[in-house]
PDBQT receptor file of N, H, CA, C and O in Angstrom, charges set to zero:
ATOM      1  N   UNK A   1      58.837 -48.672  -1.500  1.00  0.00    +0.000 N 
ATOM      2  CA  UNK A   1      57.824 -48.484  -0.490  1.00  0.00    +0.000 C 
ATOM      3  C   UNK A   1      56.449 -48.686  -1.123  1.00  0.00    +0.000 C 
ATOM      4  O   UNK A   1      56.219 -48.280  -2.261  1.00  0.00    +0.000 OA
ATOM      5  N   UNK A   2      55.548 -49.310  -0.388  1.00  0.00    +0.000 N 
ATOM      6  H   UNK A   2      55.735 -49.641   0.537  1.00  0.00    +0.000 HD
ATOM      7  CA  UNK A   2      54.191 -49.570  -0.873  1.00  0.00    +0.000 C 
ATOM      8  C   UNK A   2      53.195 -48.681  -0.140  1.00  0.00    +0.000 C 
ATOM      9  O   UNK A   2      53.362 -48.366   1.038  1.00  0.00    +0.000 OA
ATOM     10  N   UNK A   3      52.149 -48.282  -0.872  1.00  0.00    +0.000 N 
ATOM     11  H   UNK A   3      52.013 -48.537  -1.829  1.00  0.00    +0.000 HD
ATOM     12  CA  UNK A   3      51.172 -47.340  -0.330  1.00  0.00    +0.000 C 
ATOM     13  C   UNK A   3      49.761 -47.908  -0.480  1.00  0.00    +0.000 C 
ATOM     14  O   UNK A   3      49.405 -48.429  -1.537  1.00  0.00    +0.000 OA
ATOM     15  N   UNK A   4      48.969 -47.804   0.572  1.00  0.00    +0.000 N 
ATOM     16  H   UNK A   4      49.258 -47.381   1.431  1.00  0.00    +0.000 HD
ATOM     17  CA  UNK A   4      47.592 -48.292   0.559  1.00  0.00    +0.000 C 
ATOM     18  C   UNK A   4      46.681 -47.292  -0.146  1.00  0.00    +0.000 C 
ATOM     19  O   UNK A   4      46.932 -46.088  -0.110  1.00  0.00    +0.000 OA
ATOM     20  N   UNK A   5      45.610 -47.796  -0.797  1.00  0.00    +0.000 N 
ATOM     21  H   UNK A   5      45.406 -48.774  -0.827  1.00  0.00    +0.000 HD
ATOM     22  CA  UNK A   5      44.596 -46.889  -1.330  1.00  0.00    +0.000 C 
ATOM     23  C   UNK A   5      44.082 -45.987  -0.203  1.00  0.00    +0.000 C 
ATOM     24  O   UNK A   5      43.854 -46.445   0.917  1.00  0.00    +0.000 OA
ATOM     25  N   UNK A   6      43.904 -44.700  -0.516  1.00  0.00    +0.000 N 
ATOM     26  H   UNK A   6      44.089 -44.328  -1.426  1.00  0.00    +0.000 HD
ATOM     27  CA  UNK A   6      43.462 -43.731   0.469  1.00  0.00    +0.000 C 
ATOM     28  C   UNK A   6      44.605 -42.908   1.045  1.00  0.00    +0.000 C 
ATOM     29  O   UNK A   6      44.377 -41.814   1.560  1.00  0.00    +0.000 OA
ATOM     30  N   UNK A   7      45.849 -43.425   0.964  1.00  0.00    +0.000 N 
ATOM     31  H   UNK A   7      46.034 -44.314   0.546  1.00  0.00    +0.000 HD
ATOM     32  CA  UNK A   7      47.018 -42.659   1.407  1.00  0.00    +0.000 C 
ATOM     33  C   UNK A   7      47.339 -41.575   0.388  1.00  0.00    +0.000 C 
ATOM     34  O   UNK A   7      46.942 -41.674  -0.773  1.00  0.00    +0.000 OA
ATOM     35  N   UNK A   8      48.052 -40.547   0.815  1.00  0.00    +0.000 N 
ATOM     36  H   UNK A   8      48.375 -40.467   1.758  1.00  0.00    +0.000 HD
ATOM     37  CA  UNK A   8      48.490 -39.473  -0.083  1.00  0.00    +0.000 C 
ATOM     38  C   UNK A   8      49.667 -39.943  -0.930  1.00  0.00    +0.000 C 
ATOM     39  O   UNK A   8      50.556 -40.641  -0.443  1.00  0.00    +0.000 OA
ATOM     40  N   UNK A   9      49.663 -39.555  -2.196  1.00  0.00    +0.000 N 
ATOM     41  H   UNK A   9      48.941 -38.988  -2.592  1.00  0.00    +0.000 HD
ATOM     42  CA  UNK A   9      50.773 -39.846  -3.103  1.00  0.00    +0.000 C 
ATOM     43  C   UNK A   9      51.956 -38.974  -2.674  1.00  0.00    +0.000 C 
ATOM     44  O   UNK A   9      51.828 -37.751  -2.636  1.00  0.00    +0.000 OA
ATOM     45  N   UNK A  10      53.116 -39.587  -2.345  1.00  0.00    +0.000 N 
ATOM     46  H   UNK A  10      53.220 -40.581  -2.376  1.00  0.00    +0.000 HD
ATOM     47  CA  UNK A  10      54.241 -38.789  -1.870  1.00  0.00    +0.000 C 
ATOM     48  C   UNK A  10      55.027 -38.103  -2.983  1.00  0.00    +0.000 C 
ATOM     49  O   UNK A  10      55.571 -37.017  -2.779  1.00  0.00    +0.000 OA
ATOM     50  N   UNK A  11      55.092 -38.730  -4.159  1.00  0.00    +0.000 N 
ATOM     51  H   UNK A  11      54.650 -39.611  -4.325  1.00  0.00    +0.000 HD
ATOM     52  CA  UNK A  11      55.916 -38.237  -5.270  1.00  0.00    +0.000 C 
ATOM     53  C   UNK A  11      55.156 -38.440  -6.578  1.00  0.00    +0.000 C 
ATOM     54  O   UNK A  11      54.616 -39.520  -6.819  1.00  0.00    +0.000 OA
ATOM     55  N   UNK A  12      55.111 -37.422  -7.416  1.00  0.00    +0.000 N 
ATOM     56  H   UNK A  12      55.550 -36.545  -7.221  1.00  0.00    +0.000 HD
ATOM     57  CA  UNK A  12      54.475 -37.550  -8.728  1.00  0.00    +0.000 C 
ATOM     58  C   UNK A  12      55.243 -38.578  -9.549  1.00  0.00    +0.000 C 
ATOM     59  O   UNK A  12      56.473 -38.553  -9.599  1.00  0.00    +0.000 OA
ATOM     60  N   UNK A  13      54.512 -39.478 -10.189  1.00  0.00    +0.000 N 
ATOM     61  H   UNK A  13      53.513 -39.499 -10.149  1.00  0.00    +0.000 HD
ATOM     62  CA  UNK A  13      55.163 -40.477 -11.025  1.00  0.00    +0.000 C 
ATOM     63  C   UNK A  13      54.225 -41.588 -11.430  1.00  0.00    +0.000 C 
ATOM     64  O   UNK A  13      53.005 -41.473 -11.309  1.00  0.00    +0.000 OA
ATOM     65  N   UNK A  14      54.818 -42.675 -11.916  1.00  0.00    +0.000 N 
ATOM     66  H   UNK A  14      55.809 -42.769 -12.014  1.00  0.00    +0.000 HD
ATOM     67  CA  UNK A  14      54.067 -43.852 -12.337  1.00  0.00    +0.000 C 
ATOM     68  C   UNK A  14      54.200 -44.906 -11.247  1.00  0.00    +0.000 C 
ATOM     69  O   UNK A  14      55.299 -45.234 -10.802  1.00  0.00    +0.000 OA
ATOM     70  N   UNK A  15      53.060 -45.423 -10.834  1.00  0.00    +0.000 N 
ATOM     71  H   UNK A  15      52.167 -45.156 -11.196  1.00  0.00    +0.000 HD
ATOM     72  CA  UNK A  15      52.996 -46.454  -9.810  1.00  0.00    +0.000 C 
ATOM     73  C   UNK A  15      52.322 -47.673 -10.420  1.00  0.00    +0.000 C 
ATOM     74  O   UNK A  15      51.635 -47.564 -11.435  1.00  0.00    +0.000 OA
ATOM     75  N   UNK A  16      52.520 -48.846  -9.795  1.00  0.00    +0.000 N 
ATOM     76  H   UNK A  16      53.079 -48.934  -8.971  1.00  0.00    +0.000 HD
ATOM     77  CA  UNK A  16      51.748 -50.003 -10.230  1.00  0.00    +0.000 C 
ATOM     78  C   UNK A  16      51.194 -50.739  -9.039  1.00  0.00    +0.000 C 
ATOM     79  O   UNK A  16      51.714 -50.660  -7.926  1.00  0.00    +0.000 OA
ATOM     80  N   UNK A  17      50.110 -51.464  -9.309  1.00  0.00    +0.000 N 
ATOM     81  H   UNK A  17      49.688 -51.527 -10.213  1.00  0.00    +0.000 HD
ATOM     82  CA  UNK A  17      49.465 -52.277  -8.290  1.00  0.00    +0.000 C 
ATOM     83  C   UNK A  17      50.377 -53.456  -7.971  1.00  0.00    +0.000 C 
ATOM     84  O   UNK A  17      50.861 -54.126  -8.883  1.00  0.00    +0.000 OA
ATOM     85  N   UNK A  18      50.615 -53.715  -6.700  1.00  0.00    +0.000 N 
ATOM     86  H   UNK A  18      50.222 -53.171  -5.959  1.00  0.00    +0.000 HD
ATOM     87  CA  UNK A  18      51.508 -54.802  -6.302  1.00  0.00    +0.000 C 
ATOM     88  C   UNK A  18      50.931 -56.181  -6.625  1.00  0.00    +0.000 C 
ATOM     89  O   UNK A  18      51.667 -57.168  -6.631  1.00  0.00    +0.000 OA
ATOM     90  N   UNK A  19      49.646 -56.263  -6.891  1.00  0.00    +0.000 N 
ATOM     91  H   UNK A  19      49.048 -55.461  -6.886  1.00  0.00    +0.000 HD
ATOM     92  CA  UNK A  19      49.009 -57.542  -7.183  1.00  0.00    +0.000 C 
ATOM     93  C   UNK A  19      48.985 -57.822  -8.692  1.00  0.00    +0.000 C 
ATOM     94  O   UNK A  19      49.499 -58.846  -9.142  1.00  0.00    +0.000 OA
ATOM     95  N   UNK A  20      48.390 -56.914  -9.469  1.00  0.00    +0.000 N 
ATOM     96  H   UNK A  20      47.972 -56.082  -9.103  1.00  0.00    +0.000 HD
ATOM     97  CA  UNK A  20      48.211 -57.178 -10.906  1.00  0.00    +0.000 C 
ATOM     98  C   UNK A  20      49.214 -56.440 -11.789  1.00  0.00    +0.000 C 
ATOM     99  O   UNK A  20      49.252 -56.660 -12.999  1.00  0.00    +0.000 OA
ATOM    100  N   UNK A  21      50.025 -55.566 -11.194  1.00  0.00    +0.000 N 
ATOM    101  H   UNK A  21      49.994 -55.387 -10.211  1.00  0.00    +0.000 HD
ATOM    102  CA  UNK A  21      51.059 -54.804 -11.912  1.00  0.00    +0.000 C 
ATOM    103  C   UNK A  21      50.486 -53.817 -12.926  1.00  0.00    +0.000 C 
ATOM    104  O   UNK A  21      51.175 -53.442 -13.875  1.00  0.00    +0.000 OA
ATOM    105  N   UNK A  22      49.252 -53.395 -12.742  1.00  0.00    +0.000 N 
ATOM    106  H   UNK A  22      48.692 -53.699 -11.971  1.00  0.00    +0.000 HD
ATOM    107  CA  UNK A  22      48.645 -52.397 -13.624  1.00  0.00    +0.000 C 
ATOM    108  C   UNK A  22      49.257 -51.025 -13.309  1.00  0.00    +0.000 C 
ATOM    109  O   UNK A  22      49.177 -50.573 -12.166  1.00  0.00    +0.000 OA
ATOM    110  N   UNK A  23      49.868 -50.352 -14.300  1.00  0.00    +0.000 N 
ATOM    111  H   UNK A  23      49.932 -50.720 -15.228  1.00  0.00    +0.000 HD
ATOM    112  CA  UNK A  23      50.470 -49.044 -14.041  1.00  0.00    +0.000 C 
ATOM    113  C   UNK A  23      49.441 -47.918 -14.084  1.00  0.00    +0.000 C 
ATOM    114  O   UNK A  23      48.421 -48.008 -14.767  1.00  0.00    +0.000 OA
ATOM    115  N   UNK A  24      49.738 -46.859 -13.340  1.00  0.00    +0.000 N 
ATOM    116  H   UNK A  24      50.567 -46.786 -12.786  1.00  0.00    +0.000 HD
ATOM    117  CA  UNK A  24      48.889 -45.663 -13.335  1.00  0.00    +0.000 C 
ATOM    118  C   UNK A  24      49.745 -44.474 -12.927  1.00  0.00    +0.000 C 
ATOM    119  O   UNK A  24      50.687 -44.616 -12.147  1.00  0.00    +0.000 OA
ATOM    120  N   UNK A  25      49.415 -43.303 -13.456  1.00  0.00    +0.000 N 
ATOM    121  H   UNK A  25      48.650 -43.187 -14.090  1.00  0.00    +0.000 HD
ATOM    122  CA  UNK A  25      50.129 -42.072 -13.119  1.00  0.00    +0.000 C 
ATOM    123  C   UNK A  25      49.378 -41.330 -12.026  1.00  0.00    +0.000 C 
ATOM    124  O   UNK A  25      48.155 -41.195 -12.079  1.00  0.00    +0.000 OA
ATOM    125  N   UNK A  26      50.122 -40.851 -11.033  1.00  0.00    +0.000 N 
ATOM    126  H   UNK A  26      51.115 -40.961 -10.990  1.00  0.00    +0.000 HD
ATOM    127  CA  UNK A  26      49.532 -40.090  -9.945  1.00  0.00    +0.000 C 
ATOM    128  C   UNK A  26      50.372 -38.856  -9.680  1.00  0.00    +0.000 C 
ATOM    129  O   UNK A  26      51.581 -38.843  -9.913  1.00  0.00    +0.000 OA
ATOM    130  N   UNK A  27      49.704 -37.811  -9.185  1.00  0.00    +0.000 N 
ATOM    131  H   UNK A  27      48.722 -37.821  -8.997  1.00  0.00    +0.000 HD
ATOM    132  CA  UNK A  27      50.346 -36.547  -8.843  1.00  0.00    +0.000 C 
ATOM    133  C   UNK A  27      50.485 -36.454  -7.332  1.00  0.00    +0.000 C 
ATOM    134  O   UNK A  27      49.587 -36.855  -6.592  1.00  0.00    +0.000 OA
ATOM    135  N   UNK A  28      51.614 -35.923  -6.879  1.00  0.00    +0.000 N 
ATOM    136  H   UNK A  28      52.343 -35.597  -7.481  1.00  0.00    +0.000 HD
ATOM    137  CA  UNK A  28      51.857 -35.762  -5.453  1.00  0.00    +0.000 C 
ATOM    138  C   UNK A  28      50.671 -35.089  -4.770  1.00  0.00    +0.000 C 
ATOM    139  O   UNK A  28      50.077 -34.160  -5.316  1.00  0.00    +0.000 OA
ATOM    140  N   UNK A  29      50.337 -35.553  -3.598  1.00  0.00    +0.000 N 
ATOM    141  H   UNK A  29      50.820 -36.309  -3.154  1.00  0.00    +0.000 HD
ATOM    142  CA  UNK A  29      49.288 -35.038  -2.712  1.00  0.00    +0.000 C 
ATOM    143  C   UNK A  29      47.873 -35.481  -3.072  1.00  0.00    +0.000 C 
ATOM    144  O   UNK A  29      46.940 -35.177  -2.329  1.00  0.00    +0.000 OA
ATOM    145  N   UNK A  30      47.681 -36.191  -4.189  1.00  0.00    +0.000 N 
ATOM    146  H   UNK A  30      48.439 -36.438  -4.792  1.00  0.00    +0.000 HD
ATOM    147  CA  UNK A  30      46.351 -36.753  -4.417  1.00  0.00    +0.000 C 
ATOM    148  C   UNK A  30      46.265 -38.049  -3.612  1.00  0.00    +0.000 C 
ATOM    149  O   UNK A  30      47.286 -38.550  -3.141  1.00  0.00    +0.000 OA
ATOM    150  N   UNK A  31      45.063 -38.594  -3.449  1.00  0.00    +0.000 N 
ATOM    151  H   UNK A  31      44.234 -38.187  -3.832  1.00  0.00    +0.000 HD
ATOM    152  CA  UNK A  31      44.887 -39.860  -2.740  1.00  0.00    +0.000 C 
ATOM    153  C   UNK A  31      45.043 -41.019  -3.709  1.00  0.00    +0.000 C 
ATOM    154  O   UNK A  31      44.558 -40.961  -4.839  1.00  0.00    +0.000 OA
ATOM    155  N   UNK A  32      45.729 -42.084  -3.261  1.00  0.00    +0.000 N 
ATOM    156  H   UNK A  32      46.123 -42.131  -2.343  1.00  0.00    +0.000 HD
ATOM    157  CA  UNK A  32      45.792 -43.296  -4.071  1.00  0.00    +0.000 C 
ATOM    158  C   UNK A  32      44.391 -43.913  -4.120  1.00  0.00    +0.000 C 
ATOM    159  O   UNK A  32      43.742 -44.047  -3.083  1.00  0.00    +0.000 OA
ATOM    160  N   UNK A  33      43.921 -44.290  -5.312  1.00  0.00    +0.000 N 
ATOM    161  H   UNK A  33      44.448 -44.182  -6.154  1.00  0.00    +0.000 HD
ATOM    162  CA  UNK A  33      42.611 -44.935  -5.422  1.00  0.00    +0.000 C 
ATOM    163  C   UNK A  33      42.745 -46.445  -5.232  1.00  0.00    +0.000 C 
ATOM    164  O   UNK A  33      43.860 -46.964  -5.192  1.00  0.00    +0.000 OA
ATOM    165  N   UNK A  34      41.620 -47.156  -5.114  1.00  0.00    +0.000 N 
ATOM    166  H   UNK A  34      40.713 -46.734  -5.146  1.00  0.00    +0.000 HD
ATOM    167  CA  UNK A  34      41.686 -48.614  -5.180  1.00  0.00    +0.000 C 
ATOM    168  C   UNK A  34      42.137 -49.016  -6.591  1.00  0.00    +0.000 C 
ATOM    169  O   UNK A  34      42.003 -48.228  -7.527  1.00  0.00    +0.000 OA
ATOM    170  N   UNK A  35      42.656 -50.202  -6.744  1.00  0.00    +0.000 N 
ATOM    171  H   UNK A  35      42.765 -50.841  -5.983  1.00  0.00    +0.000 HD
ATOM    172  CA  UNK A  35      43.061 -50.668  -8.072  1.00  0.00    +0.000 C 
ATOM    173  C   UNK A  35      41.838 -50.744  -8.976  1.00  0.00    +0.000 C 
ATOM    174  O   UNK A  35      40.793 -51.250  -8.566  1.00  0.00    +0.000 OA
ATOM    175  N   UNK A  36      41.962 -50.239 -10.221  1.00  0.00    +0.000 N 
ATOM    176  H   UNK A  36      42.811 -49.829 -10.554  1.00  0.00    +0.000 HD
ATOM    177  CA  UNK A  36      40.843 -50.315 -11.160  1.00  0.00    +0.000 C 
ATOM    178  C   UNK A  36      40.444 -51.759 -11.493  1.00  0.00    +0.000 C 
ATOM    179  O   UNK A  36      39.315 -52.005 -11.917  1.00  0.00    +0.000 OA
ATOM    180  N   UNK A  37      41.369 -52.716 -11.301  1.00  0.00    +0.000 N 
ATOM    181  H   UNK A  37      42.286 -52.516 -10.957  1.00  0.00    +0.000 HD
ATOM    182  CA  UNK A  37      41.052 -54.128 -11.548  1.00  0.00    +0.000 C 
ATOM    183  C   UNK A  37      40.378 -54.789 -10.354  1.00  0.00    +0.000 C 
ATOM    184  O   UNK A  37      40.023 -55.967 -10.403  1.00  0.00    +0.000 OA
ATOM    185  N   UNK A  38      40.204 -54.020  -9.280  1.00  0.00    +0.000 N 
ATOM    186  H   UNK A  38      40.492 -53.063  -9.240  1.00  0.00    +0.000 HD
ATOM    187  CA  UNK A  38      39.550 -54.520  -8.054  1.00  0.00    +0.000 C 
ATOM    188  C   UNK A  38      40.260 -55.741  -7.481  1.00  0.00    +0.000 C 
ATOM    189  O   UNK A  38      39.624 -56.735  -7.132  1.00  0.00    +0.000 OA
ATOM    190  N   UNK A  39      41.571 -55.657  -7.390  1.00  0.00    +0.000 N 
ATOM    191  H   UNK A  39      42.088 -54.850  -7.674  1.00  0.00    +0.000 HD
ATOM    192  CA  UNK A  39      42.387 -56.758  -6.867  1.00  0.00    +0.000 C 
ATOM    193  C   UNK A  39      42.055 -57.072  -5.411  1.00  0.00    +0.000 C 
ATOM    194  O   UNK A  39      42.147 -58.222  -4.981  1.00  0.00    +0.000 OA
ATOM    195  N   UNK A  40      41.675 -56.056  -4.662  1.00  0.00    +0.000 N 
ATOM    196  H   UNK A  40      41.601 -55.122  -5.011  1.00  0.00    +0.000 HD
ATOM    197  CA  UNK A  40      41.325 -56.266  -3.268  1.00  0.00    +0.000 C 
ATOM    198  C   UNK A  40      42.484 -56.095  -2.308  1.00  0.00    +0.000 C 
ATOM    199  O   UNK A  40      42.286 -55.596  -1.200  1.00  0.00    +0.000 OA
ATOM    200  N   UNK A  41      43.686 -56.491  -2.694  1.00  0.00    +0.000 N 
ATOM    201  H   UNK A  41      43.847 -56.897  -3.594  1.00  0.00    +0.000 HD
ATOM    202  CA  UNK A  41      44.855 -56.371  -1.812  1.00  0.00    +0.000 C 
ATOM    203  C   UNK A  41      45.864 -55.382  -2.369  1.00  0.00    +0.000 C 
ATOM    204  O   UNK A  41      47.052 -55.472  -2.058  1.00  0.00    +0.000 OA
ATOM    205  N   UNK A  42      45.425 -54.465  -3.165  1.00  0.00    +0.000 N 
ATOM    206  H   UNK A  42      44.460 -54.392  -3.417  1.00  0.00    +0.000 HD
ATOM    207  CA  UNK A  42      46.301 -53.523  -3.858  1.00  0.00    +0.000 C 
ATOM    208  C   UNK A  42      47.152 -52.705  -2.898  1.00  0.00    +0.000 C 
ATOM    209  O   UNK A  42      46.658 -52.177  -1.902  1.00  0.00    +0.000 OA
ATOM    210  N   UNK A  43      48.432 -52.610  -3.212  1.00  0.00    +0.000 N 
ATOM    211  H   UNK A  43      48.833 -53.039  -4.021  1.00  0.00    +0.000 HD
ATOM    212  CA  UNK A  43      49.344 -51.644  -2.622  1.00  0.00    +0.000 C 
ATOM    213  C   UNK A  43      50.070 -51.021  -3.799  1.00  0.00    +0.000 C 
ATOM    214  O   UNK A  43      50.583 -51.742  -4.656  1.00  0.00    +0.000 OA
ATOM    215  N   UNK A  44      50.126 -49.701  -3.861  1.00  0.00    +0.000 N 
ATOM    216  H   UNK A  44      49.710 -49.116  -3.165  1.00  0.00    +0.000 HD
ATOM    217  CA  UNK A  44      50.752 -49.011  -4.979  1.00  0.00    +0.000 C 
ATOM    218  C   UNK A  44      52.248 -48.868  -4.742  1.00  0.00    +0.000 C 
ATOM    219  O   UNK A  44      52.673 -48.445  -3.667  1.00  0.00    +0.000 OA
ATOM    220  N   UNK A  45      53.060 -49.228  -5.765  1.00  0.00    +0.000 N 
ATOM    221  H   UNK A  45      52.714 -49.572  -6.638  1.00  0.00    +0.000 HD
ATOM    222  CA  UNK A  45      54.516 -49.131  -5.701  1.00  0.00    +0.000 C 
ATOM    223  C   UNK A  45      55.011 -48.162  -6.772  1.00  0.00    +0.000 C 
ATOM    224  O   UNK A  45      54.547 -48.196  -7.912  1.00  0.00    +0.000 OA
ATOM    225  N   UNK A  46      55.951 -47.302  -6.397  1.00  0.00    +0.000 N 
ATOM    226  H   UNK A  46      56.328 -47.275  -5.471  1.00  0.00    +0.000 HD
ATOM    227  CA  UNK A  46      56.523 -46.366  -7.360  1.00  0.00    +0.000 C 
ATOM    228  C   UNK A  46      57.364 -47.132  -8.372  1.00  0.00    +0.000 C 
ATOM    229  O   UNK A  46      58.254 -47.896  -8.001  1.00  0.00    +0.000 OA
ATOM    230  N   UNK A  47      57.074 -46.920  -9.659  1.00  0.00    +0.000 N 
ATOM    231  H   UNK A  47      56.351 -46.299  -9.961  1.00  0.00    +0.000 HD
ATOM    232  CA  UNK A  47      57.836 -47.530 -10.745  1.00  0.00    +0.000 C 
ATOM    233  C   UNK A  47      58.838 -46.523 -11.298  1.00  0.00    +0.000 C 
ATOM    234  O   UNK A  47      60.004 -46.847 -11.520  1.00  0.00    +0.000 OA
ATOM    235  N   UNK A  48      58.370 -45.304 -11.516  1.00  0.00    +0.000 N 
ATOM    236  H   UNK A  48      57.422 -45.040 -11.335  1.00  0.00    +0.000 HD
ATOM    237  CA  UNK A  48      59.233 -44.256 -12.066  1.00  0.00    +0.000 C 
ATOM    238  C   UNK A  48      58.747 -42.900 -11.575  1.00  0.00    +0.000 C 
ATOM    239  O   UNK A  48      57.599 -42.516 -11.797  1.00  0.00    +0.000 OA
ATOM    240  N   UNK A  49      59.650 -42.178 -10.897  1.00  0.00    +0.000 N 
ATOM    241  H   UNK A  49      60.582 -42.490 -10.716  1.00  0.00    +0.000 HD
ATOM    242  CA  UNK A  49      59.328 -40.834 -10.433  1.00  0.00    +0.000 C 
ATOM    243  C   UNK A  49      59.381 -39.870 -11.612  1.00  0.00    +0.000 C 
ATOM    244  O   UNK A  49      60.142 -40.076 -12.557  1.00  0.00    +0.000 OA
ATOM    245  N   UNK A  50      58.584 -38.835 -11.552  1.00  0.00    +0.000 N 
ATOM    246  H   UNK A  50      57.966 -38.668 -10.784  1.00  0.00    +0.000 HD
ATOM    247  CA  UNK A  50      58.605 -37.797 -12.586  1.00  0.00    +0.000 C 
ATOM    248  C   UNK A  50      59.947 -37.074 -12.531  1.00  0.00    +0.000 C 
ATOM    249  O   UNK A  50      60.591 -37.029 -11.483  1.00  0.00    +0.000 OA
ATOM    250  N   UNK A  51      60.362 -36.513 -13.653  1.00  0.00    +0.000 N 
ATOM    251  H   UNK A  51      59.839 -36.549 -14.505  1.00  0.00    +0.000 HD
ATOM    252  CA  UNK A  51      61.610 -35.742 -13.707  1.00  0.00    +0.000 C 
ATOM    253  C   UNK A  51      61.597 -34.690 -12.615  1.00  0.00    +0.000 C 
ATOM    254  O   UNK A  51      60.620 -33.956 -12.462  1.00  0.00    +0.000 OA
ATOM    255  N   UNK A  52      62.677 -34.615 -11.857  1.00  0.00    +0.000 N 
ATOM    256  H   UNK A  52      63.471 -35.211 -11.981  1.00  0.00    +0.000 HD
ATOM    257  CA  UNK A  52      62.787 -33.617 -10.809  1.00  0.00    +0.000 C 
ATOM    258  C   UNK A  52      62.068 -33.977  -9.526  1.00  0.00    +0.000 C 
ATOM    259  O   UNK A  52      62.059 -33.182  -8.585  1.00  0.00    +0.000 OA
ATOM    260  N   UNK A  53      61.459 -35.162  -9.462  1.00  0.00    +0.000 N 
ATOM    261  H   UNK A  53      61.465 -35.807 -10.226  1.00  0.00    +0.000 HD
ATOM    262  CA  UNK A  53      60.768 -35.572  -8.239  1.00  0.00    +0.000 C 
ATOM    263  C   UNK A  53      61.794 -35.846  -7.139  1.00  0.00    +0.000 C 
ATOM    264  O   UNK A  53      62.937 -36.205  -7.424  1.00  0.00    +0.000 OA
ATOM    265  N   UNK A  54      61.391 -35.680  -5.915  1.00  0.00    +0.000 N 
ATOM    266  H   UNK A  54      60.463 -35.388  -5.683  1.00  0.00    +0.000 HD
ATOM    267  CA  UNK A  54      62.311 -35.735  -4.775  1.00  0.00    +0.000 C 
ATOM    268  C   UNK A  54      62.764 -37.134  -4.392  1.00  0.00    +0.000 C 
ATOM    269  O   UNK A  54      63.785 -37.267  -3.717  1.00  0.00    +0.000 OA
ATOM    270  N   UNK A  55      62.049 -38.189  -4.794  1.00  0.00    +0.000 N 
ATOM    271  H   UNK A  55      61.220 -38.081  -5.343  1.00  0.00    +0.000 HD
ATOM    272  CA  UNK A  55      62.350 -39.505  -4.261  1.00  0.00    +0.000 C 
ATOM    273  C   UNK A  55      63.417 -40.251  -5.055  1.00  0.00    +0.000 C 
ATOM    274  O   UNK A  55      63.286 -41.462  -5.234  1.00  0.00    +0.000 OA
ATOM    275  N   UNK A  56      64.435 -39.609  -5.525  1.00  0.00    +0.000 N 
ATOM    276  H   UNK A  56      64.541 -38.625  -5.380  1.00  0.00    +0.000 HD
ATOM    277  CA  UNK A  56      65.611 -40.297  -6.047  1.00  0.00    +0.000 C 
ATOM    278  C   UNK A  56      65.437 -41.012  -7.369  1.00  0.00    +0.000 C 
ATOM    279  O   UNK A  56      64.690 -40.569  -8.242  1.00  0.00    +0.000 OA
ATOM    280  N   UNK A  57      66.137 -42.125  -7.501  1.00  0.00    +0.000 N 
ATOM    281  H   UNK A  57      66.743 -42.485  -6.792  1.00  0.00    +0.000 HD
ATOM    282  CA  UNK A  57      66.281 -42.812  -8.782  1.00  0.00    +0.000 C 
ATOM    283  C   UNK A  57      65.205 -43.870  -9.006  1.00  0.00    +0.000 C 
ATOM    284  O   UNK A  57      64.374 -44.156  -8.144  1.00  0.00    +0.000 OA
ATOM    285  N   UNK A  58      65.264 -44.431 -10.202  1.00  0.00    +0.000 N 
ATOM    286  H   UNK A  58      65.939 -44.198 -10.903  1.00  0.00    +0.000 HD
ATOM    287  CA  UNK A  58      64.328 -45.489 -10.581  1.00  0.00    +0.000 C 
ATOM    288  C   UNK A  58      64.695 -46.790  -9.889  1.00  0.00    +0.000 C 
ATOM    289  O   UNK A  58      65.866 -47.011  -9.583  1.00  0.00    +0.000 OA
ATOM    290  N   UNK A  59      63.712 -47.665  -9.634  1.00  0.00    +0.000 N 
ATOM    291  H   UNK A  59      62.760 -47.485  -9.883  1.00  0.00    +0.000 HD
ATOM    292  CA  UNK A  59      64.000 -48.971  -9.078  1.00  0.00    +0.000 C 
ATOM    293  C   UNK A  59      64.896 -49.781 -10.014  1.00  0.00    +0.000 C 
ATOM    294  O   UNK A  59      64.952 -49.494 -11.210  1.00  0.00    +0.000 OA
ATOM    295  N   UNK A  60      65.602 -50.794  -9.488  1.00  0.00    +0.000 N 
ATOM    296  H   UNK A  60      65.557 -51.028  -8.517  1.00  0.00    +0.000 HD
ATOM    297  CA  UNK A  60      66.464 -51.624 -10.329  1.00  0.00    +0.000 C 
ATOM    298  C   UNK A  60      65.698 -52.222 -11.503  1.00  0.00    +0.000 C 
ATOM    299  O   UNK A  60      64.527 -52.576 -11.369  1.00  0.00    +0.000 OA
ATOM    300  N   UNK A  61      66.354 -52.335 -12.645  1.00  0.00    +0.000 N 
ATOM    301  H   UNK A  61      67.306 -52.048 -12.754  1.00  0.00    +0.000 HD
ATOM    302  CA  UNK A  61      65.745 -52.939 -13.817  1.00  0.00    +0.000 C 
ATOM    303  C   UNK A  61      65.055 -51.965 -14.745  1.00  0.00    +0.000 C 
ATOM    304  O   UNK A  61      64.669 -52.344 -15.850  1.00  0.00    +0.000 OA
ATOM    305  N   UNK A  62      64.887 -50.712 -14.326  1.00  0.00    +0.000 N 
ATOM    306  H   UNK A  62      65.201 -50.404 -13.428  1.00  0.00    +0.000 HD
ATOM    307  CA  UNK A  62      64.264 -49.711 -15.192  1.00  0.00    +0.000 C 
ATOM    308  C   UNK A  62      65.315 -48.766 -15.708  1.00  0.00    +0.000 C 
ATOM    309  O   UNK A  62      66.226 -48.370 -14.980  1.00  0.00    +0.000 OA
ATOM    310  N   UNK A  63      65.185 -48.406 -16.970  1.00  0.00    +0.000 N 
ATOM    311  H   UNK A  63      64.445 -48.728 -17.560  1.00  0.00    +0.000 HD
ATOM    312  CA  UNK A  63      66.130 -47.475 -17.562  1.00  0.00    +0.000 C 
ATOM    313  C   UNK A  63      65.638 -46.058 -17.368  1.00  0.00    +0.000 C 
ATOM    314  O   UNK A  63      64.437 -45.809 -17.267  1.00  0.00    +0.000 OA
ATOM    315  N   UNK A  64      66.578 -45.135 -17.317  1.00  0.00    +0.000 N 
ATOM    316  H   UNK A  64      67.554 -45.337 -17.399  1.00  0.00    +0.000 HD
ATOM    317  CA  UNK A  64      66.213 -43.723 -17.187  1.00  0.00    +0.000 C 
ATOM    318  C   UNK A  64      65.813 -43.146 -18.514  1.00  0.00    +0.000 C 
ATOM    319  O   UNK A  64      65.473 -41.966 -18.598  1.00  0.00    +0.000 OA
TER     320      UNK A  64
């Protein structure tokens, strides 16, 4: 699932910008910021949820 800047972070973890793939860590309930690279079309995607986070497993291709 992709999230727009300004939306609430649903799950604590590492997300990346869908445009430039820059990773960033966010905590649940904070607001997603614009991409620091100023991509303009940024949508944040969950790469790895924090241990014990509610949103299940890692996306395909990532090791636990």
